[in-house]
N, C-alpha and C positions, 0 to 999 in steps of 0.2 A: 504494500500500500504506500501511497505517497503520503508525505507529511500532512498535507491539507486534508486528506481523507481520514487520517488518524485523528486529527483534531475534531472533525465532524462527528466521528463515531464516539469520541469521549464525551460529547455533550448530550448524547441521546440516552433515552431510557432503554435499558436492556429489553430485548425481544420478549423474554419470559415474563417480565413485569407488564409489558404492554398487552400480551395475550391474556394474562391473568385479569387485568382490568377489564378487557373486553368480555371475557367469560363471566366475570362478576356482574357487569352491566346487563348482559343478556339474561342471566339467571334472575336478576331482580325484575327485569321487564316481563319475564315469563309468568311471574306470580306463583301462587300456590295451587293453581288448578290444572296442573299437568296431569297426564294420564299415562299409564303403561302402554307401550306399543307392542302388539304381538308380532310373531314371526311372519305371518302372512302380509301384514302391512309393510314391514321392513322389506320383504321380498318385492312387493309391488313398487316401493319407492326406488329400489335398485334395478328394477326391470327383470328380476329373476322369475322364471316360470314356476 
């Protein structure tokens, strides 16, 4: 890496922390009314027969 790229990287929040924040926000947005998803629904989502 070039020196300028290293300086940019040092000022950023680590990827793991950014992903954790996104996951937390999505979980909070989902609320408490989630439901279990059965295998047939998962297969349909992935296009499996």
